[in-house]
All heavy atoms as a GROMACS GRO file, in nm:
protein
  617
    1LYS      N    1   0.197   0.950   1.787
    1LYS     CA    2   0.177   0.815   1.717
    1LYS      C    3   0.057   0.831   1.633
    1LYS      O    4  -0.028   0.911   1.652
    1LYS     CB    5   0.156   0.713   1.829
    1LYS     CG    6   0.276   0.649   1.885
    1LYS     CD    7   0.257   0.516   1.942
    1LYS     CE    8   0.389   0.458   1.973
    1LYS     NZ    9   0.381   0.323   1.995
    2GLY      N   10   0.046   0.733   1.537
    2GLY     CA   11  -0.068   0.738   1.447
    2GLY      C   12  -0.054   0.815   1.317
    2GLY      O   13  -0.146   0.834   1.250
    3GLN      N   14   0.077   0.859   1.291
    3GLN     CA   15   0.090   0.932   1.164
    3GLN      C   16   0.211   0.874   1.098
    3GLN      O   17   0.296   0.803   1.168
    3GLN     CB   18   0.128   1.082   1.198
    3GLN     CG   19   0.016   1.162   1.263
    3GLN     CD   20   0.056   1.301   1.286
    3GLN    OE1   21   0.174   1.333   1.282
    3GLN    NE2   22  -0.045   1.380   1.301
    4LEU      N   23   0.221   0.897   0.970
    4LEU     CA   24   0.328   0.847   0.899
    4LEU      C   25   0.451   0.935   0.927
    4LEU      O   26   0.446   1.060   0.917
    4LEU     CB   27   0.299   0.844   0.747
    4LEU     CG   28   0.194   0.755   0.690
    4LEU    CD1   29   0.171   0.781   0.549
    4LEU    CD2   30   0.240   0.611   0.710
    5ALA      N   31   0.561   0.878   0.965
    5ALA     CA   32   0.681   0.949   0.990
    5ALA      C   33   0.755   0.993   0.864
    5ALA      O   34   0.826   1.093   0.867
    5ALA     CB   35   0.774   0.868   1.090
    6ALA      N   36   0.730   0.916   0.760
    6ALA     CA   37   0.792   0.953   0.626
    6ALA      C   38   0.705   0.884   0.523
    6ALA      O   39   0.614   0.816   0.543
    6ALA     CB   40   0.938   0.889   0.620
    7ASP      N   41   0.730   0.920   0.398
    7ASP     CA   42   0.655   0.870   0.287
    7ASP      C   43   0.684   0.718   0.280
    7ASP      O   44   0.795   0.664   0.318
    7ASP     CB   45   0.701   0.924   0.153
    7ASP     CG   46   0.639   1.059   0.128
    7ASP    OD1   47   0.543   1.096   0.200
    7ASP    OD2   48   0.691   1.125   0.042
    8PRO      N   49   0.583   0.634   0.244
    8PRO     CA   50   0.601   0.482   0.239
    8PRO      C   51   0.702   0.460   0.125
    8PRO      O   52   0.700   0.526   0.032
    8PRO     CB   53   0.469   0.440   0.191
    8PRO     CG   54   0.365   0.548   0.214
    8PRO     CD   55   0.450   0.675   0.217
    9ALA      N   56   0.789   0.362   0.148
    9ALA     CA   57   0.876   0.314   0.046
    9ALA      C   58   0.814   0.190  -0.021
    9ALA      O   59   0.778   0.096   0.045
    9ALA     CB   60   1.014   0.277   0.111
   10LEU      N   61   0.808   0.193  -0.151
   10LEU     CA   62   0.747   0.086  -0.231
   10LEU      C   63   0.845   0.021  -0.314
   10LEU      O   64   0.921   0.090  -0.384
   10LEU     CB   65   0.636   0.132  -0.316
   10LEU     CG   66   0.520   0.204  -0.245
   10LEU    CD1   67   0.421   0.260  -0.345
   10LEU    CD2   68   0.439   0.102  -0.156
   11ASP      N   69   0.844  -0.110  -0.322
   11ASP     CA   70   0.936  -0.191  -0.388
   11ASP      C   71   0.833  -0.294  -0.473
   11ASP      O   72   0.794  -0.383  -0.429
   11ASP     CB   73   1.032  -0.271  -0.311
   11ASP     CG   74   1.166  -0.287  -0.364
   11ASP    OD1   75   1.193  -0.244  -0.484
   11ASP    OD2   76   1.257  -0.352  -0.302
   12LEU      N   77   0.816  -0.253  -0.600
   12LEU     CA   78   0.726  -0.327  -0.681
   12LEU      C   79   0.809  -0.423  -0.768
   12LEU      O   80   0.869  -0.386  -0.874
   12LEU     CB   81   0.638  -0.237  -0.762
   12LEU     CG   82   0.556  -0.146  -0.684
   12LEU    CD1   83   0.470  -0.050  -0.776
   12LEU    CD2   84   0.463  -0.209  -0.584
   13ILE      N   85   0.811  -0.549  -0.736
   13ILE     CA   86   0.898  -0.653  -0.816
   13ILE      C   87   0.802  -0.729  -0.894
   13ILE      O   88   0.701  -0.787  -0.838
   13ILE     CB   89   0.980  -0.735  -0.708
   13ILE    CG1   90   1.066  -0.644  -0.628
   13ILE    CG2   91   1.048  -0.838  -0.786
   13ILE    CD1   92   1.133  -0.711  -0.507
   14GLY      N   93   0.838  -0.746  -1.018
   14GLY     CA   94   0.760  -0.832  -1.107
   14GLY      C   95   0.627  -0.770  -1.159
   14GLY      O   96   0.534  -0.840  -1.193
   15ILE      N   97   0.609  -0.635  -1.134
   15ILE     CA   98   0.483  -0.573  -1.169
   15ILE      C   99   0.520  -0.471  -1.278
   15ILE      O  100   0.620  -0.405  -1.273
   15ILE     CB  101   0.426  -0.501  -1.034
   15ILE    CG1  102   0.380  -0.598  -0.941
   15ILE    CG2  103   0.301  -0.414  -1.080
   15ILE    CD1  104   0.349  -0.549  -0.804
   16PRO      N  105   0.432  -0.460  -1.380
   16PRO     CA  106   0.464  -0.366  -1.485
   16PRO      C  107   0.474  -0.228  -1.434
   16PRO      O  108   0.415  -0.198  -1.328
   16PRO     CB  109   0.337  -0.377  -1.580
   16PRO     CG  110   0.265  -0.487  -1.533
   16PRO     CD  111   0.310  -0.530  -1.394
   17GLU      N  112   0.554  -0.145  -1.500
   17GLU     CA  113   0.580  -0.008  -1.462
   17GLU      C  114   0.455   0.076  -1.481
   17GLU      O  115   0.424   0.163  -1.386
   17GLU     CB  116   0.694   0.048  -1.546
   17GLU     CG  117   0.746   0.184  -1.498
   17GLU     CD  118   0.865   0.230  -1.552
   17GLU    OE1  119   0.955   0.147  -1.591
   17GLU    OE2  120   0.865   0.356  -1.600
   18ARG      N  121   0.378   0.046  -1.582
   18ARG     CA  122   0.258   0.120  -1.609
   18ARG      C  123   0.146   0.026  -1.643
   18ARG      O  124   0.164  -0.090  -1.682
   18ARG     CB  125   0.280   0.210  -1.735
   18ARG     CG  126   0.384   0.320  -1.709
   18ARG     CD  127   0.406   0.412  -1.823
   18ARG     NE  128   0.488   0.518  -1.792
   18ARG     CZ  129   0.463   0.629  -1.736
   18ARG    NH1  130   0.335   0.660  -1.714
   18ARG    NH2  131   0.547   0.732  -1.715
   19THR      N  132   0.029   0.087  -1.630
   19THR     CA  133  -0.095   0.013  -1.668
   19THR      C  134  -0.118   0.016  -1.819
   19THR      O  135  -0.046   0.085  -1.888
   19THR     CB  136  -0.214   0.066  -1.597
   19THR    OG1  137  -0.235   0.199  -1.643
   19THR    CG2  138  -0.206   0.077  -1.447
   20ALA      N  139  -0.210  -0.058  -1.861
   20ALA     CA  140  -0.239  -0.060  -2.009
   20ALA      C  141  -0.277   0.080  -2.062
   20ALA      O  142  -0.247   0.117  -2.172
   20ALA     CB  143  -0.346  -0.154  -2.046
   21ASP      N  144  -0.331   0.165  -1.977
   21ASP     CA  145  -0.371   0.303  -2.018
   21ASP      C  146  -0.269   0.405  -1.976
   21ASP      O  147  -0.296   0.522  -1.983
   21ASP     CB  148  -0.507   0.335  -1.967
   21ASP     CG  149  -0.526   0.336  -1.822
   21ASP    OD1  150  -0.433   0.294  -1.746
   21ASP    OD2  151  -0.634   0.374  -1.768
   22GLY      N  152  -0.151   0.361  -1.929
   22GLY     CA  153  -0.036   0.448  -1.904
   22GLY      C  154  -0.027   0.501  -1.767
   22GLY      O  155   0.065   0.582  -1.735
   23GLN      N  156  -0.108   0.464  -1.667
   23GLN     CA  157  -0.089   0.509  -1.535
   23GLN      C  158   0.034   0.437  -1.474
   23GLN      O  159   0.065   0.328  -1.500
   23GLN     CB  160  -0.212   0.473  -1.455
   23GLN     CG  161  -0.339   0.542  -1.494
   23GLN     CD  162  -0.456   0.503  -1.405
   23GLN    OE1  163  -0.452   0.516  -1.282
   23GLN    NE2  164  -0.560   0.446  -1.465
   24VAL      N  165   0.098   0.514  -1.389
   24VAL     CA  166   0.218   0.461  -1.323
   24VAL      C  167   0.170   0.364  -1.203
   24VAL      O  168   0.102   0.412  -1.112
   24VAL     CB  169   0.310   0.574  -1.265
   24VAL    CG1  170   0.428   0.514  -1.195
   24VAL    CG2  171   0.352   0.659  -1.390
   25MET      N  172   0.218   0.238  -1.207
   25MET     CA  173   0.166   0.152  -1.106
   25MET      C  174   0.223   0.181  -0.968
   25MET      O  175   0.151   0.157  -0.873
   25MET     CB  176   0.220   0.006  -1.152
   25MET     CG  177   0.145  -0.114  -1.091
   25MET     SD  178  -0.026  -0.119  -1.160
   25MET     CE  179  -0.013  -0.221  -1.292
   26ALA      N  180   0.331   0.238  -0.956
   26ALA     CA  181   0.388   0.280  -0.826
   26ALA      C  182   0.295   0.381  -0.759
   26ALA      O  183   0.281   0.386  -0.644
   26ALA     CB  184   0.536   0.326  -0.829
   27GLU      N  185   0.246   0.487  -0.846
   27GLU     CA  186   0.147   0.578  -0.796
   27GLU      C  187   0.026   0.528  -0.746
   27GLU      O  188  -0.028   0.567  -0.641
   27GLU     CB  189   0.128   0.685  -0.895
   27GLU     CG  190   0.240   0.785  -0.926
   27GLU     CD  191   0.219   0.882  -1.037
   27GLU    OE1  192   0.101   0.895  -1.072
   27GLU    OE2  193   0.312   0.942  -1.085
   28ILE      N  194  -0.022   0.421  -0.815
   28ILE     CA  195  -0.146   0.357  -0.777
   28ILE      C  196  -0.123   0.283  -0.642
   28ILE      O  197  -0.206   0.293  -0.546
   28ILE     CB  198  -0.190   0.245  -0.884
   28ILE    CG1  199  -0.234   0.323  -1.012
   28ILE    CG2  200  -0.301   0.156  -0.830
   28ILE    CD1  201  -0.254   0.229  -1.127
   29ALA      N  202  -0.011   0.215  -0.625
   29ALA     CA  203   0.015   0.150  -0.496
   29ALA      C  204   0.040   0.250  -0.386
   29ALA      O  205  -0.016   0.234  -0.268
   29ALA     CB  206   0.134   0.059  -0.512
   30TYR      N  207   0.118   0.355  -0.418
   30TYR     CA  208   0.136   0.458  -0.316
   30TYR      C  209   0.002   0.519  -0.266
   30TYR      O  210  -0.020   0.543  -0.148
   30TYR     CB  211   0.232   0.564  -0.374
   30TYR     CG  212   0.257   0.685  -0.282
   30TYR    CD1  213   0.359   0.686  -0.195
   30TYR    CD2  214   0.174   0.794  -0.289
   30TYR    CE1  215   0.389   0.780  -0.103
   30TYR    CE2  216   0.196   0.910  -0.194
   30TYR     CZ  217   0.307   0.896  -0.106
   30TYR     OH  218   0.334   1.002  -0.020
   31ASN      N  219  -0.078   0.558  -0.356
   31ASN     CA  220  -0.205   0.624  -0.325
   31ASN      C  221  -0.292   0.516  -0.229
   31ASN      O  222  -0.362   0.561  -0.143
   31ASN     CB  223  -0.289   0.661  -0.448
   31ASN     CG  224  -0.225   0.777  -0.508
   31ASN    OD1  225  -0.140   0.854  -0.452
   31ASN    ND2  226  -0.248   0.790  -0.644
   32ALA      N  227  -0.289   0.388  -0.266
   32ALA     CA  228  -0.355   0.290  -0.186
   32ALA      C  229  -0.299   0.288  -0.045
   32ALA      O  230  -0.381   0.280   0.058
   32ALA     CB  231  -0.346   0.157  -0.248
   33VAL      N  232  -0.175   0.304  -0.031
   33VAL     CA  233  -0.107   0.294   0.105
   33VAL      C  234  -0.158   0.427   0.186
   33VAL      O  235  -0.204   0.406   0.297
   33VAL     CB  236   0.044   0.301   0.106
   33VAL    CG1  237   0.106   0.319   0.235
   33VAL    CG2  238   0.093   0.169   0.035
   34VAL      N  239  -0.146   0.537   0.126
   34VAL     CA  240  -0.179   0.656   0.193
   34VAL      C  241  -0.325   0.658   0.235
   34VAL      O  242  -0.364   0.692   0.342
   34VAL     CB  243  -0.136   0.791   0.120
   34VAL    CG1  244  -0.188   0.906   0.180
   34VAL    CG2  245   0.015   0.784   0.096
   35ALA      N  246  -0.413   0.629   0.138
   35ALA     CA  247  -0.555   0.632   0.164
   35ALA      C  248  -0.596   0.532   0.272
   35ALA      O  249  -0.680   0.560   0.351
   35ALA     CB  250  -0.633   0.597   0.033
   36THR      N  251  -0.526   0.419   0.267
   36THR     CA  252  -0.568   0.309   0.371
   36THR      C  253  -0.530   0.368   0.506
   36THR      O  254  -0.609   0.354   0.607
   36THR     CB  255  -0.504   0.179   0.333
   36THR    OG1  256  -0.549   0.138   0.209
   36THR    CG2  257  -0.533   0.079   0.428
   37PHE      N  258  -0.404   0.411   0.522
   37PHE     CA  259  -0.358   0.451   0.649
   37PHE      C  260  -0.436   0.569   0.705
   37PHE      O  261  -0.479   0.575   0.812
   37PHE     CB  262  -0.212   0.496   0.649
   37PHE     CG  263  -0.148   0.522   0.776
   37PHE    CD1  264  -0.096   0.423   0.853
   37PHE    CD2  265  -0.148   0.652   0.822
   37PHE    CE1  266  -0.058   0.450   0.978
   37PHE    CE2  267  -0.089   0.689   0.937
   37PHE     CZ  268  -0.039   0.580   1.018
   38ASP      N  269  -0.463   0.658   0.617
   38ASP     CA  270  -0.555   0.781   0.654
   38ASP      C  271  -0.689   0.753   0.702
   38ASP      O  272  -0.751   0.810   0.786
   38ASP     CB  273  -0.556   0.885   0.539
   38ASP     CG  274  -0.424   0.954   0.521
   38ASP    OD1  275  -0.339   0.950   0.612
   38ASP    OD2  276  -0.405   1.030   0.421
   39SER      N  277  -0.747   0.642   0.641
   39SER     CA  278  -0.887   0.589   0.672
   39SER      C  279  -0.893   0.512   0.791
   39SER      O  280  -1.001   0.487   0.847
   39SER     CB  281  -0.948   0.528   0.550
   39SER     OG  282  -0.886   0.396   0.544
   40MET      N  283  -0.778   0.464   0.849
   40MET     CA  284  -0.785   0.382   0.972
   40MET      C  285  -0.810   0.465   1.092
   40MET      O  286  -0.750   0.568   1.108
   40MET     CB  287  -0.649   0.302   0.992
   40MET     CG  288  -0.626   0.205   0.879
   40MET     SD  289  -0.462   0.111   0.905
   40MET     CE  290  -0.510   0.006   1.037
   41PRO      N  291  -0.890   0.407   1.179
   41PRO     CA  292  -0.906   0.484   1.315
   41PRO      C  293  -0.772   0.491   1.384
   41PRO      O  294  -0.694   0.395   1.377
   41PRO     CB  295  -1.000   0.395   1.389
   41PRO     CG  296  -1.057   0.296   1.299
   41PRO     CD  297  -0.960   0.282   1.178
   42LYS      N  298  -0.754   0.599   1.464
   42LYS     CA  299  -0.622   0.624   1.525
   42LYS      C  300  -0.588   0.506   1.613
   42LYS      O  301  -0.463   0.468   1.616
   42LYS     CB  302  -0.619   0.749   1.598
   42LYS     CG  303  -0.607   0.868   1.500
   42LYS     CD  304  -0.593   0.999   1.571
   42LYS     CE  305  -0.583   1.101   1.468
   42LYS     NZ  306  -0.536   1.230   1.518
   43PRO      N  307  -0.666   0.447   1.693
   43PRO     CA  308  -0.627   0.332   1.773
   43PRO      C  309  -0.559   0.205   1.692
   43PRO      O  310  -0.467   0.146   1.736
   43PRO     CB  311  -0.746   0.298   1.849
   43PRO     CG  312  -0.843   0.410   1.848
   43PRO     CD  313  -0.806   0.477   1.722
   44ARG      N  314  -0.620   0.187   1.579
   44ARG     CA  315  -0.570   0.082   1.497
   44ARG      C  316  -0.434   0.116   1.431
   44ARG      O  317  -0.358   0.031   1.400
   44ARG     CB  318  -0.678   0.045   1.385
   44ARG     CG  319  -0.796  -0.038   1.444
   44ARG     CD  320  -0.865  -0.122   1.343
   44ARG     NE  321  -0.773  -0.184   1.273
   44ARG     CZ  322  -0.795  -0.291   1.191
   44ARG    NH1  323  -0.916  -0.336   1.186
   44ARG    NH2  324  -0.705  -0.358   1.125
   45ARG      N  325  -0.408   0.247   1.402
   45ARG     CA  326  -0.289   0.277   1.347
   45ARG      C  327  -0.165   0.249   1.438
   45ARG      O  328  -0.060   0.244   1.401
   45ARG     CB  329  -0.283   0.437   1.323
   45ARG     CG  330  -0.380   0.476   1.221
   45ARG     CD  331  -0.364   0.625   1.196
   45ARG     NE  332  -0.469   0.686   1.118
   45ARG     CZ  333  -0.481   0.812   1.085
   45ARG    NH1  334  -0.393   0.901   1.138
   45ARG    NH2  335  -0.570   0.856   1.010
   46ARG      N  336  -0.202   0.232   1.576
   46ARG     CA  337  -0.093   0.199   1.664
   46ARG      C  338  -0.059   0.056   1.663
   46ARG      O  339   0.050   0.012   1.721
   46ARG     CB  340  -0.137   0.251   1.802
   46ARG     CG  341  -0.152   0.394   1.808
   46ARG     CD  342  -0.177   0.436   1.956
   46ARG     NE  343  -0.210   0.580   1.953
   46ARG     CZ  344  -0.341   0.632   1.974
   46ARG    NH1  345  -0.444   0.541   1.997
   46ARG    NH2  346  -0.371   0.759   1.973
   47ASP      N  347  -0.136  -0.025   1.596
   47ASP     CA  348  -0.102  -0.170   1.595
   47ASP      C  349  -0.037  -0.200   1.459
   47ASP      O  350  -0.101  -0.202   1.353
   47ASP     CB  351  -0.242  -0.240   1.600
   47ASP     CG  352  -0.227  -0.395   1.576
   47ASP    OD1  353  -0.116  -0.445   1.562
   47ASP    OD2  354  -0.334  -0.457   1.606
   48PRO      N  355   0.089  -0.220   1.461
   48PRO     CA  356   0.167  -0.248   1.344
   48PRO      C  357   0.115  -0.363   1.259
   48PRO      O  358   0.115  -0.362   1.137
   48PRO     CB  359   0.310  -0.279   1.395
   48PRO     CG  360   0.311  -0.270   1.532
   48PRO     CD  361   0.171  -0.242   1.585
   49ASP      N  362   0.065  -0.471   1.322
   49ASP     CA  363   0.010  -0.584   1.243
   49ASP      C  364  -0.116  -0.539   1.177
   49ASP      O  365  -0.143  -0.580   1.061
   49ASP     CB  366  -0.018  -0.701   1.338
   49ASP     CG  367   0.112  -0.768   1.396
   49ASP    OD1  368   0.210  -0.751   1.334
   49ASP    OD2  369   0.104  -0.819   1.510
   50ALA      N  370  -0.204  -0.466   1.237
   50ALA     CA  371  -0.319  -0.424   1.174
   50ALA      C  372  -0.289  -0.325   1.051
   50ALA      O  373  -0.356  -0.340   0.946
   50ALA     CB  374  -0.422  -0.347   1.273
   51VAL      N  375  -0.194  -0.243   1.073
   51VAL     CA  376  -0.148  -0.156   0.968
   51VAL      C  377  -0.096  -0.230   0.847
   51VAL      O  378  -0.136  -0.207   0.730
   51VAL     CB  379  -0.053  -0.043   1.010
   51VAL    CG1  380   0.008   0.034   0.893
   51VAL    CG2  381  -0.112   0.044   1.110
   52ALA      N  382  -0.013  -0.323   0.883
   52ALA     CA  383   0.053  -0.410   0.770
   52ALA      C  384  -0.050  -0.480   0.704
   52ALA      O  385  -0.044  -0.489   0.567
   52ALA     CB  386   0.154  -0.506   0.829
   53GLU      N  387  -0.148  -0.551   0.761
   53GLU     CA  388  -0.245  -0.623   0.686
   53GLU      C  389  -0.342  -0.537   0.606
   53GLU      O  390  -0.368  -0.572   0.495
   53GLU     CB  391  -0.330  -0.711   0.785
   53GLU     CG  392  -0.431  -0.808   0.722
   53GLU     CD  393  -0.376  -0.903   0.623
   53GLU    OE1  394  -0.244  -0.925   0.627
   53GLU    OE2  395  -0.447  -0.958   0.541
   54ALA      N  396  -0.384  -0.427   0.660
   54ALA     CA  397  -0.466  -0.327   0.586
   54ALA      C  398  -0.404  -0.281   0.465
   54ALA      O  399  -0.459  -0.271   0.349
   54ALA     CB  400  -0.508  -0.215   0.678
   55VAL      N  401  -0.278  -0.240   0.479
   55VAL     CA  402  -0.205  -0.186   0.363
   55VAL      C  403  -0.179  -0.300   0.255
   55VAL      O  404  -0.191  -0.278   0.146
   55VAL     CB  405  -0.068  -0.122   0.413
   55VAL    CG1  406   0.030  -0.096   0.290
   55VAL    CG2  407  -0.100   0.007   0.485
   56ARG      N  408  -0.138  -0.417   0.309
   56ARG     CA  409  -0.122  -0.536   0.203
   56ARG      C  410  -0.244  -0.553   0.129
   56ARG      O  411  -0.232  -0.564   0.004
   56ARG     CB  412  -0.081  -0.650   0.292
   56ARG     CG  413  -0.040  -0.776   0.206
   56ARG     CD  414  -0.024  -0.896   0.291
   56ARG     NE  415  -0.150  -0.960   0.327
   56ARG     CZ  416  -0.226  -1.026   0.250
   56ARG    NH1  417  -0.195  -1.050   0.129
   56ARG    NH2  418  -0.346  -1.073   0.296
   57ARG      N  419  -0.359  -0.565   0.191
   57ARG     CA  420  -0.479  -0.588   0.131
   57ARG      C  421  -0.512  -0.482   0.016
   57ARG      O  422  -0.560  -0.503  -0.092
   57ARG     CB  423  -0.592  -0.609   0.215
   57ARG     CG  424  -0.598  -0.745   0.289
   57ARG     CD  425  -0.707  -0.742   0.391
   57ARG     NE  426  -0.700  -0.870   0.462
   57ARG     CZ  427  -0.793  -0.964   0.441
   57ARG    NH1  428  -0.885  -0.948   0.358
   57ARG    NH2  429  -0.783  -1.070   0.511
   58ALA      N  430  -0.496  -0.356   0.066
   58ALA     CA  431  -0.524  -0.240  -0.019
   58ALA      C  432  -0.441  -0.232  -0.145
   58ALA      O  433  -0.481  -0.206  -0.257
   58ALA     CB  434  -0.521  -0.106   0.064
   59VAL      N  435  -0.307  -0.263  -0.124
   59VAL     CA  436  -0.212  -0.262  -0.245
   59VAL      C  437  -0.241  -0.366  -0.342
   59VAL      O  438  -0.241  -0.349  -0.460
   59VAL     CB  439  -0.070  -0.259  -0.191
   59VAL    CG1  440   0.022  -0.285  -0.305
   59VAL    CG2  441  -0.031  -0.136  -0.120
   60ARG      N  442  -0.267  -0.484  -0.296
   60ARG     CA  443  -0.296  -0.597  -0.368
   60ARG      C  444  -0.427  -0.568  -0.448
   60ARG      O  445  -0.432  -0.594  -0.574
   60ARG     CB  446  -0.322  -0.728  -0.293
   60ARG     CG  447  -0.192  -0.787  -0.252
   60ARG     CD  448  -0.209  -0.915  -0.172
   60ARG     NE  449  -0.302  -1.017  -0.227
   60ARG     CZ  450  -0.268  -1.127  -0.273
   60ARG    NH1  451  -0.144  -1.169  -0.275
   60ARG    NH2  452  -0.355  -1.210  -0.327
   61ALA      N  453  -0.531  -0.515  -0.385
   61ALA     CA  454  -0.656  -0.493  -0.455
   61ALA      C  455  -0.633  -0.377  -0.560
   61ALA      O  456  -0.691  -0.382  -0.671
   61ALA     CB  457  -0.758  -0.447  -0.363
   62ALA      N  458  -0.557  -0.274  -0.534
   62ALA     CA  459  -0.545  -0.157  -0.618
   62ALA      C  460  -0.467  -0.208  -0.751
   62ALA      O  461  -0.501  -0.176  -0.860
   62ALA     CB  462  -0.468  -0.048  -0.554
   63ILE      N  463  -0.358  -0.292  -0.722
   63ILE     CA  464  -0.283  -0.338  -0.836
   63ILE      C  465  -0.367  -0.435  -0.922
   63ILE      O  466  -0.368  -0.430  -1.037
   63ILE     CB  467  -0.155  -0.408  -0.792
   63ILE    CG1  468  -0.071  -0.313  -0.709
   63ILE    CG2  469  -0.085  -0.491  -0.900
   63ILE    CD1  470   0.047  -0.242  -0.776
   64ALA      N  471  -0.445  -0.526  -0.854
   64ALA     CA  472  -0.528  -0.617  -0.926
   64ALA      C  473  -0.636  -0.558  -1.010
   64ALA      O  474  -0.669  -0.604  -1.114
   64ALA     CB  475  -0.591  -0.715  -0.826
   65GLU      N  476  -0.688  -0.452  -0.961
   65GLU     CA  477  -0.792  -0.375  -1.033
   65GLU      C  478  -0.732  -0.323  -1.165
   65GLU      O  479  -0.805  -0.320  -1.272
   65GLU     CB  480  -0.828  -0.250  -0.955
   65GLU     CG  481  -0.944  -0.175  -1.003
   65GLU     CD  482  -0.977  -0.054  -0.929
   65GLU    OE1  483  -0.973  -0.068  -0.798
   65GLU    OE2  484  -1.019   0.045  -0.984
   66HIS      N  485  -0.604  -0.292  -1.179
   66HIS     CA  486  -0.547  -0.237  -1.306
   66HIS      C  487  -0.475  -0.345  -1.386
   66HIS      O  488  -0.455  -0.324  -1.500
   66HIS     CB  489  -0.458  -0.131  -1.267
   66HIS     CG  490  -0.517  -0.008  -1.209
   66HIS    ND1  491  -0.583   0.094  -1.294
   66HIS    CD2  492  -0.542   0.031  -1.082
   66HIS    CE1  493  -0.636   0.177  -1.212
   66HIS    NE2  494  -0.622   0.152  -1.086
   67TRP      N  495  -0.433  -0.451  -1.322
   67TRP     CA  496  -0.355  -0.551  -1.376
   67TRP      C  497  -0.422  -0.683  -1.403
   67TRP      O  498  -0.372  -0.768  -1.478
   67TRP     CB  499  -0.214  -0.562  -1.299
   67TRP     CG  500  -0.104  -0.639  -1.361
   67TRP    CD1  501  -0.071  -0.649  -1.495
   67TRP    CD2  502  -0.010  -0.726  -1.288
   67TRP    NE1  503   0.035  -0.733  -1.503
   67TRP    CE2  504   0.081  -0.776  -1.387
   67TRP    CE3  505   0.005  -0.760  -1.158
   67TRP    CZ2  506   0.185  -0.853  -1.348
   67TRP    CZ3  507   0.116  -0.843  -1.122
   67TRP    CH2  508   0.198  -0.889  -1.224
   68ARG      N  509  -0.525  -0.708  -1.323
   68ARG     CA  510  -0.607  -0.826  -1.326
   68ARG      C  511  -0.527  -0.947  -1.270
   68ARG      O  512  -0.551  -1.063  -1.301
   68ARG     CB  513  -0.653  -0.861  -1.468
   68ARG     CG  514  -0.767  -0.760  -1.515
   68ARG     CD  515  -0.833  -0.800  -1.628
   68ARG     NE  516  -0.944  -0.713  -1.660
   68ARG     CZ  517  -0.934  -0.595  -1.715
   68ARG    NH1  518  -0.824  -0.551  -1.750
   68ARG    NH2  519  -1.049  -0.527  -1.740
   69LYS      N  520  -0.422  -0.910  -1.196
   69LYS     CA  521  -0.342  -1.023  -1.129
   69LYS      C  522  -0.320  -0.978  -0.984
   69LYS      O  523  -0.281  -0.854  -0.973
   69LYS     CB  524  -0.212  -1.054  -1.184
   69LYS     CG  525  -0.223  -1.117  -1.333
   69LYS     CD  526  -0.080  -1.136  -1.389
   69LYS     CE  527  -0.092  -1.180  -1.524
   69LYS     NZ  528   0.045  -1.203  -1.583
   70LYS      N  529  -0.330  -1.053  -0.887
   70LYS     CA  530  -0.299  -1.013  -0.755
   70LYS      C  531  -0.146  -1.040  -0.716
   70LYS      O  532  -0.103  -1.157  -0.718
   70LYS     CB  533  -0.379  -1.090  -0.647
   70LYS     CG  534  -0.521  -1.040  -0.642
   70LYS     CD  535  -0.597  -1.089  -0.530
   70LYS     CE  536  -0.739  -1.029  -0.526
   70LYS     NZ  537  -0.815  -1.074  -0.406
   71PRO      N  538  -0.066  -0.936  -0.686
   71PRO     CA  539   0.079  -0.958  -0.672
   71PRO      C  540   0.093  -0.997  -0.537
   71PRO      O  541   0.008  -0.982  -0.446
   71PRO     CB  542   0.126  -0.810  -0.696
   71PRO     CG  543   0.017  -0.727  -0.649
   71PRO     CD  544  -0.109  -0.797  -0.694
   72MET      N  545   0.215  -1.068  -0.516
   72MET     CA  546   0.265  -1.084  -0.377
   72MET      C  547   0.298  -0.958  -0.319
   72MET      O  548   0.338  -0.863  -0.394
   72MET     CB  549   0.384  -1.176  -0.387
   72MET     CG  550   0.364  -1.319  -0.426
   72MET     SD  551   0.506  -1.421  -0.408
   72MET     CE  552   0.533  -1.407  -0.229
   73CYS      N  553   0.275  -0.937  -0.194
   73CYS     CA  554   0.299  -0.814  -0.130
   73CYS      C  555   0.346  -0.826   0.009
   73CYS      O  556   0.292  -0.900   0.082
   73CYS     CB  557   0.168  -0.729  -0.125
   73CYS     SG  558   0.178  -0.568  -0.061
   74ARG      N  559   0.467  -0.765   0.047
   74ARG     CA  560   0.512  -0.768   0.178
   74ARG      C  561   0.515  -0.624   0.232
   74ARG      O  562   0.552  -0.532   0.161
   74ARG     CB  563   0.660  -0.819   0.184
   74ARG     CG  564   0.664  -0.970   0.174
   74ARG     CD  565   0.802  -1.018   0.194
   74ARG     NE  566   0.817  -1.124   0.102
   74ARG     CZ  567   0.920  -1.132   0.012
   74ARG    NH1  568   1.013  -1.037   0.010
   74ARG    NH2  569   0.933  -1.230  -0.076
   75VAL      N  570   0.462  -0.605   0.353
   75VAL     CA  571   0.458  -0.478   0.412
   75VAL      C  572   0.545  -0.483   0.538
   75VAL      O  573   0.545  -0.570   0.625
   75VAL     CB  574   0.318  -0.437   0.450
   75VAL    CG1  575   0.310  -0.310   0.520
   75VAL    CG2  576   0.230  -0.442   0.332
   76HIS      N  577   0.631  -0.378   0.555
   76HIS     CA  578   0.711  -0.359   0.677
   76HIS      C  579   0.669  -0.237   0.742
   76HIS      O  580   0.666  -0.132   0.674
   76HIS     CB  581   0.859  -0.351   0.624
   76HIS     CG  582   0.910  -0.475   0.559
   76HIS    ND1  583   0.945  -0.589   0.622
   76HIS    CD2  584   0.923  -0.498   0.434
   76HIS    CE1  585   0.974  -0.685   0.538
   76HIS    NE2  586   0.966  -0.624   0.414
   77VAL      N  587   0.633  -0.249   0.867
   77VAL     CA  588   0.596  -0.133   0.946
   77VAL      C  589   0.697  -0.114   1.054
   77VAL      O  590   0.729  -0.201   1.134
   77VAL     CB  591   0.455  -0.163   1.007
   77VAL    CG1  592   0.414  -0.041   1.100
   77VAL    CG2  593   0.348  -0.188   0.907
   78LEU      N  594   0.756   0.011   1.049
   78LEU     CA  595   0.852   0.046   1.145
   78LEU      C  596   0.799   0.144   1.245
   78LEU      O  597   0.745   0.247   1.209
   78LEU     CB  598   0.979   0.111   1.071
   78LEU     CG  599   1.038   0.027   0.973
   78LEU    CD1  600   1.152   0.103   0.905
   78LEU    CD2  601   1.104  -0.098   1.024
   79GLU      N  602   0.803   0.115   1.367
   79GLU     CA  603   0.748   0.199   1.472
   79GLU      C  604   0.855   0.298   1.505
   79GLU      O  605   0.972   0.260   1.525
   79GLU     CB  606   0.703   0.125   1.588
   79GLU     CG  607   0.582   0.030   1.568
   79GLU     CD  608   0.542  -0.037   1.690
   79GLU    OE1  609   0.593  -0.148   1.714
   79GLU    OE2  610   0.459   0.014   1.763
   80VAL      N  611   0.810   0.424   1.538
   80VAL     CA  612   0.908   0.520   1.590
   80VAL      C  613   0.875   0.561   1.729
   80VAL      O  614   0.763   0.567   1.770
   80VAL     CB  615   0.895   0.650   1.497
   80VAL    CG1  616   0.997   0.756   1.541
   80VAL    CG2  617   0.923   0.618   1.350
   0.00000   0.00000   0.00000
């Protein structure tokens, strides 16, 4: 427990494909997911609600930093 079983699946709806300077928005979101999960203490990684909220906030912040709008974001955590 406490590890990603697979790569996160991202569905970016209503968000531009690229930033104004050409960065891929999906990569920005993906990197935010992985960095957030990796930085969480192992006991918190076992709490699906804590993981979902931390990832949701991180993705919104990462997208907002490049797009200047905070997107709606839904996170689904599947336990294995």
